[in-house]
C-alpha positions in Angstrom: 122.2 36.4 86.2 119.3 38.6 87.4 115.8 37.1 87.5 113.0 39.5 86.5 110.4 37.7 88.5 112.1 38.3 91.9 111.2 41.3 94.0 114.3 42.1 96.1 113.9 44.2 99.3 117.6 45.0 100.1 118.3 47.4 97.1 115.4 49.6 98.2 116.8 49.8 101.7 120.4 50.6 100.8 120.1 54.3 101.1 118.6 54.0 104.6 121.4 51.7 105.6 124.0 54.1 104.2 122.3 56.9 106.3 122.6 54.7 109.4 126.3 54.0 108.6 126.9 57.8 108.2 125.6 58.4 111.7 127.6 55.4 113.0 130.8 56.7 111.4 130.2 60.2 112.7 129.7 58.9 116.3 133.0 56.9 116.1 135.0 59.7 114.3 135.5 57.7 111.1 135.3 60.7 108.8 136.7 59.1 105.7 134.2 56.3 105.7 131.4 58.8 106.3 132.7 60.9 103.4 132.4 57.8 101.1 128.9 56.9 102.1 127.6 60.5 102.0 129.2 61.5 98.7 129.2 58.2 96.8 126.7 57.9 93.9 125.0 54.5 94.5 124.4 51.9 91.9 123.3 48.3 92.6 123.7 45.2 90.6 120.9 43.0 91.8 121.5 39.3 92.2 125.3 39.5 91.5 125.4 36.1 93.1 122.9 33.5 94.2 122.5 30.0 95.5 119.6 27.7 96.5 120.6 27.3 100.1 117.9 27.9 102.7 115.2 28.9 100.1 117.6 31.0 98.1 120.3 33.4 99.0 120.9 36.5 96.8 123.9 38.8 96.9 123.7 42.3 95.5 126.9 44.2 94.4 127.0 47.9 95.5 129.1 50.5 93.7 129.9 53.9 95.2 131.2 56.3 92.6 133.3 59.1 94.0 134.5 62.4 92.7 138.1 62.4 91.5 139.4 64.3 94.6 137.7 62.0 97.1 138.7 58.9 95.1 142.3 60.0 95.1 142.1 60.5 98.9 140.9 56.9 99.5 142.7 55.1 96.6 145.6 53.8 98.7 143.2 52.1 101.1 140.3 51.4 98.7 140.2 47.6 99.3 140.1 48.1 103.1 137.3 50.6 102.8 135.4 48.3 100.4 135.7 45.4 102.8 134.7 47.5 105.8 131.6 48.9 104.0 130.6 45.4 102.9 130.8 44.1 106.5 129.1 47.1 108.0 126.2 47.0 105.6 125.7 43.3 106.1 125.8 43.8 109.9 122.8 46.1 109.8 121.0 44.3 107.0 117.7 42.6 108.2 116.4 41.3 104.9 116.2 37.5 105.0 117.9 35.8 102.0 119.6 38.9 100.7 123.0 40.4 101.4 125.6 42.7 100.0 128.0 40.4 98.1 130.5 43.2 97.4 131.1 46.9 97.6 133.1 48.6 94.9 134.5 52.1 95.1 135.0 53.7 91.7 136.0 57.1 90.4 133.6 59.3 88.5 134.9 59.9 84.9 136.4 63.3 84.5 136.7 65.4 81.3 140.1 67.0 81.7 140.8 67.5 78.0 144.1 69.3 78.5 145.5 67.3 81.4 148.8 66.7 79.7 149.4 70.4 79.0 148.2 71.4 82.5 150.7 69.1 84.1 153.6 71.3 83.1 155.6 68.3 82.1 154.5 67.8 78.5 157.4 68.0 76.0 156.8 69.5 72.6 156.7 66.9 69.8 156.6 69.5 67.0 159.5 69.2 64.6 161.1 72.5 63.6 159.7 73.7 60.3 163.0 74.9 59.0 166.7 74.1 59.6 169.1 77.0 60.0 171.5 77.4 57.0 174.6 77.0 59.1 173.3 73.6 60.3 172.6 72.6 56.7 176.1 73.6 55.5 177.7 71.6 58.3 176.1 68.3 57.2 175.3 68.7 53.5 177.7 69.2 50.6 176.4 69.3 47.1 173.2 67.3 47.8 175.1 64.6 49.8 175.9 64.1 53.5 179.3 65.4 54.5 181.3 62.8 56.5 184.3 64.9 57.5 
């Protein structure tokens, strides 16, 4: 959907806006929102939406990628945080014809190779390599299964 010929202003200002929000959230004691904007790795999808109204309106989607521990702390209220960040960014945005169309909070991929083993809940799936003789004698007789 992006148009190579357009020079957007808002994506270049996002980091300054996030800094402003960080100070705002600090002033109002909103620590979790501040953690998100301070620690989120920012990526922007320019012109995620557009229309021809009033000379052209362009929406950019913002993604904030968080470490696993911070993502887990916000996961239950992720949609609420996304909506709030979207509204707050657009409230301080001064670029005509451009806005934040969506804010997404994602988790940074982790490389926990042995997460199953580390959970302490993994059950062994390895079949025994040998069957004890007394067990064999109980079920086998002369190469056939014993029924009684």
